[in-house]
C-alpha positions as CSV (number, residue, x, y, z in Angstrom):
1,M,8.5,-13.1,-17.4
2,N,6.1,-15.8,-16.1
3,K,4.2,-15.9,-12.8
4,I,6.7,-18.7,-11.4
5,K,9.7,-16.9,-12.2
6,L,8.3,-13.7,-10.6
7,F,7.5,-15.8,-7.4
8,V,11.2,-17.0,-7.4
9,L,12.5,-13.5,-7.8
10,F,10.4,-12.2,-4.9
11,L,10.9,-15.3,-2.7
12,F,14.4,-14.0,-1.2
13,F,14.0,-10.4,-2.2
14,T,15.8,-8.1,0.0
15,T,17.1,-4.4,-0.1
16,R,19.9,-2.8,1.8
17,V,20.0,0.9,2.8
18,E,23.1,2.1,5.1
19,G,24.2,-1.6,5.8
20,Q,20.5,-2.7,6.8
21,I,19.0,-5.5,5.2
22,F,15.2,-5.3,5.0
23,N,13.2,-8.5,4.2
24,A,9.7,-8.4,2.8
25,G,7.3,-9.5,5.3
26,N,9.3,-8.4,8.5
27,T,9.0,-5.4,10.7
28,Y,11.7,-3.1,11.6
29,F,11.9,-0.1,14.1
30,G,13.8,3.2,14.4
31,Q,15.5,4.4,17.4
32,N,13.4,3.7,20.7
33,N,10.9,1.9,18.7
34,Y,8.9,5.1,17.7
35,I,9.1,4.5,13.8
36,E,7.8,1.2,12.3
37,Y,8.7,0.0,8.9
38,F,7.0,-3.2,7.7
39,A,9.1,-3.9,4.5
40,G,7.1,-4.8,1.4
41,N,7.7,-6.3,-2.0
42,A,4.7,-4.5,-3.9
43,P,5.2,-1.2,-5.9
44,I,3.1,0.7,-3.4
45,I,4.1,2.6,-0.1
46,I,1.7,3.5,2.5
47,S,2.6,6.2,5.0
48,V,0.6,6.8,8.1
49,P,2.1,10.0,9.8
50,H,-0.7,10.8,12.3
51,G,-2.0,7.5,13.7
52,G,0.3,7.2,16.5
53,Y,-0.5,7.0,20.3
54,L,2.9,7.1,22.2
55,E,3.3,10.0,24.6
56,P,6.6,9.5,26.2
57,T,7.0,11.0,29.5
58,G,9.7,13.7,29.4
59,M,9.0,14.4,25.7
60,P,7.5,17.8,25.6
61,D,4.4,18.6,23.4
62,R,5.0,20.7,20.3
63,N,3.8,24.3,20.9
64,C,4.2,26.1,17.5
65,T,2.0,28.8,15.9
66,G,-0.5,27.4,13.4
67,C,0.4,23.9,14.3
68,S,-2.2,21.0,14.5
69,Y,-1.9,18.4,17.1
70,V,-5.2,16.2,16.7
71,S,-4.3,12.7,15.7
72,D,-5.8,11.1,12.4
73,A,-7.9,8.4,14.5
74,Y,-7.9,5.0,13.5
75,T,-5.6,5.4,10.1
76,Q,-3.1,3.2,11.7
77,E,-5.5,0.3,12.4
78,L,-7.2,0.8,8.9
79,S,-3.6,0.8,7.2
80,R,-2.8,-2.4,8.9
81,L,-6.0,-4.2,7.7
82,I,-5.1,-2.8,4.1
83,R,-1.7,-4.4,4.4
84,D,-3.1,-7.8,5.2
85,K,-5.9,-7.7,2.7
86,F,-3.5,-6.5,0.2
87,F,-1.4,-9.8,0.8
88,V,-4.5,-12.0,0.8
89,R,-5.3,-10.6,-2.7
90,T,-1.9,-10.7,-4.3
91,G,0.5,-12.5,-2.2
92,C,2.7,-9.2,-1.9
93,Y,2.8,-6.6,0.7
94,P,2.9,-2.8,0.3
95,H,5.6,-1.1,2.3
96,M,4.3,0.4,5.3
97,I,5.8,3.3,7.5
98,Y,4.0,4.3,10.6
99,N,4.7,7.1,13.0
100,L,4.0,5.5,16.5
101,L,4.3,9.0,18.3
102,H,1.2,10.9,18.8
103,R,1.0,14.0,16.5
104,K,1.5,16.4,19.6
105,K,4.9,15.1,20.0
106,L,6.0,14.7,16.5
107,D,4.2,15.5,13.1
108,M,5.6,13.5,10.3
109,N,3.9,15.3,7.4
110,R,5.8,18.5,8.1
111,E,9.6,19.6,7.3
112,L,12.0,18.9,10.0
113,L,11.7,22.3,12.0
114,G,7.7,22.2,11.7
115,A,7.7,18.7,12.5
116,T,9.7,18.6,15.8
117,D,8.9,22.3,16.9
118,T,12.9,22.9,16.7
119,N,13.3,20.1,19.4
120,V,16.5,18.7,18.3
121,N,16.0,15.7,20.3
122,L,13.4,14.5,18.0
123,N,15.6,15.0,14.6
124,N,16.3,11.3,14.5
125,Y,13.0,10.0,14.6
126,W,12.2,12.3,11.7
127,Y,15.0,11.0,9.7
128,D,14.2,7.3,10.8
129,Y,10.6,8.0,9.1
130,H,11.7,9.5,5.9
131,L,14.8,7.0,5.6
132,F,12.4,4.2,5.6
133,I,10.2,5.7,2.9
134,D,13.6,6.3,1.0
135,S,14.5,2.6,1.4
136,A,11.2,1.5,0.2
137,K,11.3,3.8,-2.9
138,S,14.5,2.6,-3.6
139,T,13.4,-0.9,-3.6
140,I,10.5,-0.3,-5.7
141,S,12.8,1.6,-8.2
142,K,15.0,-1.4,-8.5
143,S,12.4,-4.0,-8.8
144,Y,9.6,-2.2,-10.8
145,V,10.8,1.1,-12.0
146,K,7.7,3.0,-10.8
147,G,5.4,2.9,-8.2
148,L,2.9,4.7,-5.9
149,F,3.2,6.6,-2.6
150,V,0.2,6.9,-0.4
151,D,0.0,9.3,2.4
152,M,-3.0,8.0,5.0
153,H,-4.9,10.8,6.7
154,G,-8.4,11.7,8.2
155,H,-10.3,14.8,8.0
156,G,-13.2,16.3,9.9
157,H,-14.6,18.5,7.3
158,T,-18.4,18.8,6.8
159,K,-18.4,17.1,3.7
160,Q,-18.1,13.4,4.1
161,R,-16.2,12.4,1.1
162,I,-12.4,11.3,0.5
163,E,-10.2,14.1,-0.5
164,L,-7.4,13.2,-2.8
165,G,-4.5,15.3,-2.9
166,Y,-2.1,15.6,-5.9
167,L,-0.4,18.8,-5.2
168,V,-3.2,20.7,-7.3
169,S,-5.1,23.4,-5.6
170,K,-8.8,23.6,-5.3
171,T,-8.7,26.9,-7.4
172,T,-6.8,25.0,-10.3
173,L,-9.0,22.1,-10.2
174,G,-11.9,24.4,-10.7
175,L,-10.1,25.4,-14.2
176,A,-11.1,24.0,-17.6
177,D,-9.5,20.6,-18.2
178,S,-7.5,22.2,-21.3
179,L,-5.6,24.5,-18.6
180,I,-5.0,21.8,-16.2
181,N,-3.3,20.2,-18.9
182,L,-0.9,22.8,-19.4
183,P,2.8,22.1,-18.3
184,K,2.8,24.7,-15.5
185,Y,0.4,22.5,-13.8
186,T,1.3,18.9,-15.1
187,N,5.1,19.6,-14.3
188,F,4.4,20.0,-10.6
189,T,1.7,17.5,-9.9
190,A,2.5,14.9,-7.3
191,I,1.7,12.2,-10.4
192,R,3.7,14.0,-13.0
193,S,5.5,10.6,-13.8
194,L,2.4,8.9,-14.6
195,A,0.9,11.9,-16.5
196,L,3.9,11.7,-18.5
197,N,3.8,7.9,-18.9
198,N,0.8,5.7,-18.3
199,L,-0.5,2.5,-19.9
200,K,-3.7,4.1,-21.5
201,S,-1.7,7.3,-22.5
202,I,-4.4,9.3,-20.8
203,N,-3.7,12.9,-19.7
204,H,-3.3,14.9,-16.4
205,V,-6.7,15.9,-16.0
206,A,-8.1,12.4,-16.8
207,L,-5.9,11.0,-14.1
208,L,-7.2,13.6,-11.8
209,R,-10.9,13.0,-12.4
210,G,-11.8,11.1,-15.4
211,P,-13.5,7.8,-15.1
212,L,-10.1,5.8,-14.6
213,S,-8.8,8.3,-11.8
214,M,-8.4,7.0,-8.2
215,G,-11.4,9.3,-7.2
216,S,-13.7,7.8,-9.6
217,L,-12.8,4.3,-9.0
218,L,-13.5,4.9,-5.2
219,D,-16.8,6.6,-6.1
220,K,-18.1,3.7,-8.1
221,K,-17.5,1.5,-5.0
222,G,-19.6,3.7,-3.0
223,F,-17.2,6.1,-1.5
224,P,-17.6,9.7,-2.5
225,S,-14.4,11.2,-3.5
226,V,-12.9,14.7,-4.8
227,P,-11.8,15.1,-7.4
228,S,-13.8,12.5,-9.4
229,S,-16.0,12.3,-12.3
230,S,-19.1,12.9,-10.1
231,D,-17.3,15.6,-8.1
232,P,-14.6,17.2,-10.2
233,F,-13.5,20.0,-7.9
234,P,-14.1,21.4,-4.5
235,L,-16.3,24.5,-4.3
236,T,-14.4,27.7,-3.1
237,V,-16.2,27.5,0.3
238,D,-15.1,23.8,0.9
239,D,-12.5,22.7,3.0
240,Y,-9.7,20.7,0.8
241,F,-6.6,19.2,1.7
242,N,-4.4,19.1,-1.6
243,G,-1.1,17.4,0.0
244,G,1.3,18.3,2.4
245,Y,5.0,17.9,3.0
246,N,5.3,14.0,2.4
247,T,3.5,14.2,-0.9
248,V,5.9,16.8,-2.1
249,R,9.0,15.1,-0.9
250,H,8.0,11.6,-1.9
251,G,5.9,12.2,-5.1
252,S,7.5,12.6,-8.7
253,N,6.6,16.4,-8.7
254,S,10.2,17.1,-9.0
255,A,11.9,13.9,-10.1
256,G,11.8,10.1,-10.1
257,K,8.7,7.7,-11.1
258,I,7.2,7.0,-7.8
259,D,4.0,9.1,-7.6
260,A,2.2,10.2,-4.8
261,I,-1.4,10.9,-3.6
262,Q,-2.6,12.1,-0.2
263,F,-5.8,10.4,1.2
264,E,-7.8,12.1,3.4
265,L,-10.6,9.9,5.0
266,Y,-13.8,11.2,6.3
267,S,-14.7,9.9,9.7
268,S,-17.4,7.3,9.4
269,I,-15.2,5.0,7.3
270,R,-12.4,5.2,10.0
271,F,-14.4,5.1,13.2
272,N,-16.7,2.2,12.6
273,T,-15.1,-1.3,12.8
274,L,-17.4,-2.8,10.0
275,E,-17.1,0.2,7.9
276,R,-13.3,0.3,8.2
277,T,-13.1,-3.3,7.1
278,K,-15.5,-2.7,4.1
279,F,-13.4,0.3,3.0
280,A,-10.0,-1.8,3.5
281,D,-11.3,-4.4,1.1
282,S,-12.6,-1.7,-1.5
283,L,-9.3,0.2,-1.3
284,V,-7.4,-2.9,-1.8
285,G,-9.2,-3.9,-4.8
286,T,-9.1,-0.2,-6.2
287,L,-5.2,-0.1,-5.6
288,I,-4.7,-3.2,-7.6
289,N,-7.1,-1.9,-10.4
290,Y,-5.1,1.5,-10.6
291,L,-2.1,-0.4,-10.8
292,N,-3.3,-2.9,-13.5
293,L,-5.0,0.3,-15.3
294,H,-1.9,2.7,-15.3
295,Y,1.4,1.0,-14.3
296,F,1.5,-2.7,-15.0
297,T,0.0,-4.9,-17.5
298,N,-1.8,-7.5,-15.4
299,Y,0.0,-6.7,-12.1
300,S,-2.7,-8.7,-10.2
301,T,-1.3,-12.0,-11.7
302,T,2.1,-11.2,-10.2
303,P,2.4,-13.4,-7.0
304,C,5.3,-12.9,-4.6
305,A,6.4,-13.9,-1.2
306,S,9.2,-14.1,1.1
307,T,10.6,-16.7,3.3
308,S,10.0,-14.5,6.5
309,I,6.2,-14.0,5.4
310,K,3.6,-15.4,8.2
311,E,1.3,-18.3,7.2
312,I,-1.5,-15.9,6.1
313,I,-4.2,-17.1,3.7
314,A,-7.6,-15.6,2.6
315,S,-9.2,-16.6,6.0
316,P,-9.8,-20.1,7.7
317,T,-13.3,-20.3,5.9
318,D,-12.0,-19.4,2.6
319,L,-8.9,-21.8,2.3
320,E,-8.3,-24.4,4.8
321,I,-5.1,-26.7,4.4
322,Y,-4.8,-29.7,6.6
323,P,-3.1,-31.2,8.1
324,N,-0.2,-28.8,8.5
325,P,2.6,-29.9,9.3
326,T,2.3,-33.0,6.9
327,V,4.3,-36.2,6.1
328,D,2.8,-36.2,2.4
329,L,-0.7,-35.7,1.8
330,I,-2.7,-32.4,2.3
331,F,-6.4,-31.7,1.9
332,I,-7.9,-28.6,0.7
333,K,-11.3,-27.0,2.1
334,T,-12.4,-24.0,0.2
335,V,-15.1,-21.8,-1.1
336,L,-12.9,-20.2,-3.5
337,N,-13.2,-21.0,-7.2
338,I,-9.7,-22.5,-7.5
339,K,-8.7,-23.4,-11.0
340,S,-5.0,-24.4,-10.9
341,Y,-2.0,-24.5,-8.4
342,S,1.8,-24.7,-8.3
343,I,4.3,-26.2,-5.7
344,I,7.4,-24.4,-5.0
345,G,10.2,-25.6,-2.9
346,S,11.9,-23.6,-0.2
347,L,14.7,-22.5,-2.4
348,G,12.3,-21.1,-5.1
349,Q,12.5,-24.1,-7.4
350,L,9.0,-25.2,-9.1
351,I,8.3,-28.7,-8.0
352,E,5.1,-29.5,-9.8
353,S,2.4,-27.4,-11.7
354,R,-1.3,-28.6,-12.3
355,K,-3.6,-26.7,-14.7
356,K,-6.5,-28.3,-13.0
357,F,-7.6,-28.5,-9.2
358,N,-9.9,-31.1,-8.0
359,P,-11.1,-30.2,-4.5
360,N,-12.0,-33.8,-3.9
361,E,-8.5,-34.9,-4.2
362,P,-5.6,-34.7,-1.8
363,I,-2.3,-33.1,-3.1
364,S,0.7,-35.0,-2.8
365,L,3.9,-33.4,-1.7
366,S,6.0,-36.6,-2.2
367,K,8.2,-35.0,-5.0
368,S,9.4,-32.5,-2.5
369,S,12.0,-32.6,0.4
370,G,11.3,-31.9,3.9
371,G,10.9,-28.3,4.9
372,F,8.8,-25.5,4.2
373,I,7.0,-25.7,0.8
374,Y,5.1,-22.9,-0.9
375,L,1.7,-23.5,-2.4
376,L,0.1,-21.1,-4.9
377,F,-3.5,-21.5,-5.8
378,F,-5.0,-19.5,-8.7
379,D,-8.8,-18.7,-8.9
380,E,-10.7,-17.9,-12.2
381,L,-9.6,-14.2,-12.0
382,N,-6.1,-15.4,-11.7
383,S,-5.8,-14.0,-8.3
384,V,-3.2,-15.8,-6.3
385,Y,-3.5,-17.2,-2.7
386,P,-0.1,-18.4,-1.4
387,V,0.2,-20.8,1.5
388,K,3.3,-22.2,3.3
389,V,3.2,-25.8,4.5
390,L,5.6,-27.7,6.5
391,K,6.5,-31.1,5.3
392,Q,8.0,-33.2,7.9
């Protein structure tokens, strides 16, 4: 299927769960607006269970033995950056699910009783959260067959590194490679489906800490991670999170083809605005690379969009379209190395496709009728930059 056909496929992509239609690019809320779902059209789900701030009056704090009440600071802000930067790079949105309640009120990385501290008045919010994730998984299964669930957290451990949780304990990670590849470990990892079937046919331990593992890819971008090639396993004395309830429930350890990784991010890449932005850029590139390496051949060349997607482009300085709205001609100002472009009508029909882009010549929309028109610009790496223009 070529890129234009894939764009048409996603232009009107929707999914229906329990009578509800979710349009890619739109935001939906659960009861009382405590759970937020941003519907996507990429094979990635990002869950933010501990990034909320809301502390409604009259909602008691959790008070359970051994419970944690500290929020994962700036994981919500970081994840929203990741969402928008992913769109800029691919024209697609990951599915995003946020718990907007503070963790002291509701912990969305616990089973129902632990999450709510047996407060039945909170049950519906817990169900909202996981039903939104289930909806996103259903969408991905129908459109892509397989995909990746990311549970986004923050840690305050002494060692400043990203901890990646695959439901593999630090004791197991300390074993020899041959042992980690045994079925008793492979069959219960959160990336079981990927370990059984990936593009390069690499084994479980290679996916955990080999050169093409998530940890190694992040490490190469300057973000130390465990497990990875340079840091294959935590020491016995190290703190390490290997995955929680969400990773168990939504990973492929028991069934399905949606894999899961719990991301535990150290403080300096969350608390500082510049570092947070830098990491968001790097993580988006890493996620795209991870999909290309292990899940889909040339995923990064697949554009997708939605009629409800807001007019977001790389940035005003990267790709400027004017005038917009226009009667016919539009002019392009860009620092990007654009090689080609296509014009798509509001109904998804291909109007024109040019293999050569001349930045000194305006683009005519005379062949298209009035209304919204999509332009897809492709650079030398075949990355896509979708833009929506209104023709009067």
